[in-house]
C-alpha positions as CSV (number, residue, x, y, z in Angstrom):
1,M,46.5,62.1,-59.8
2,P,44.2,64.3,-61.9
3,T,43.5,67.9,-61.1
4,Y,39.9,68.9,-60.7
5,E,38.5,72.4,-61.0
6,Y,35.7,73.6,-58.6
7,E,33.5,76.6,-58.3
8,C,31.7,78.1,-55.4
9,T,27.9,78.7,-55.8
10,A,28.1,81.5,-53.3
11,C,31.1,83.8,-53.9
12,G,31.8,82.4,-57.5
13,R,35.5,81.7,-56.8
14,R,37.2,78.9,-58.8
15,F,40.0,76.6,-57.2
16,E,41.7,73.4,-58.1
17,R,42.4,70.3,-56.1
18,R,44.5,67.2,-56.9
19,Q,42.5,64.2,-56.0
20,R,42.4,60.5,-56.5
21,F,39.6,59.0,-58.6
22,D,38.0,57.4,-55.6
23,E,37.9,60.5,-53.4
24,E,34.7,62.3,-52.8
25,P,34.4,65.7,-54.5
26,V,35.0,68.8,-52.5
27,G,31.7,70.2,-51.3
28,I,32.7,73.4,-49.3
29,C,34.5,76.5,-50.6
30,P,37.8,77.0,-48.6
31,H,37.4,80.9,-49.1
32,C,33.9,81.4,-47.8
33,Q,32.6,78.0,-46.8
34,G,29.8,78.0,-49.1
35,K,28.7,75.2,-51.4
36,S,31.1,74.2,-54.3
37,R,30.6,72.2,-57.4
38,R,33.0,70.5,-59.8
39,V,33.4,72.3,-63.1
40,L,33.5,70.0,-66.2
41,H,35.6,70.7,-69.2
42,S,35.3,69.3,-72.8
43,I,38.5,67.3,-73.8
44,P,40.1,68.2,-77.1
45,V,40.3,65.1,-79.2
46,I,42.6,65.0,-82.4
47,F,42.3,62.0,-84.5
48,K,45.7,61.3,-86.4
49,G,46.5,58.6,-88.8
50,S,44.2,56.5,-91.0
51,G,41.2,54.6,-89.9
52,F,39.0,57.4,-88.6
53,Y,37.1,58.3,-91.7
54,T,34.5,56.3,-93.6
55,T,36.5,56.4,-96.9
56,D,39.6,54.7,-95.1
57,H,37.5,51.4,-94.8
58,R,35.4,51.5,-98.1
59,K,36.0,48.6,-100.3
60,E,37.1,49.2,-103.8
61,Q,34.3,48.0,-106.3
62,N,35.5,45.6,-109.0
63,P,33.9,47.0,-112.4
64,E,34.3,43.5,-113.8
65,S,32.0,41.7,-111.3
66,T,29.1,44.1,-112.3
67,E,29.6,43.7,-116.1
68,K,29.8,39.9,-116.0
69,G,27.1,39.2,-113.2
70,T,23.5,38.8,-114.1
71,K,21.1,41.3,-113.1
72,P,18.4,40.6,-110.6
73,D,15.6,41.4,-112.8
74,E,16.6,39.1,-115.8
75,G,15.4,35.8,-114.4
76,A,12.0,37.1,-112.7
77,P,8.9,37.1,-114.6
78,A,7.5,40.3,-115.6
79,K,4.5,41.8,-113.9
80,G,1.7,42.5,-116.1
81,G,-1.0,44.9,-115.5
């Protein structure tokens, strides 16, 4: 069960509750009976291993294919002005 943090909008106190995912958020502060809201935090993400960078999936260029292949301009008629 995850632990959620709440903050009271009236008194500013913060408190935590262990709740299931399908439970309704706590709407009342247990200290002053004021309105409370859920505090959202960013989650730290650490990418380990290969496959997370664009350089990991880049195909190696074969230098022989560019030397032996024809250029796209060679067979086309020249545009005159």
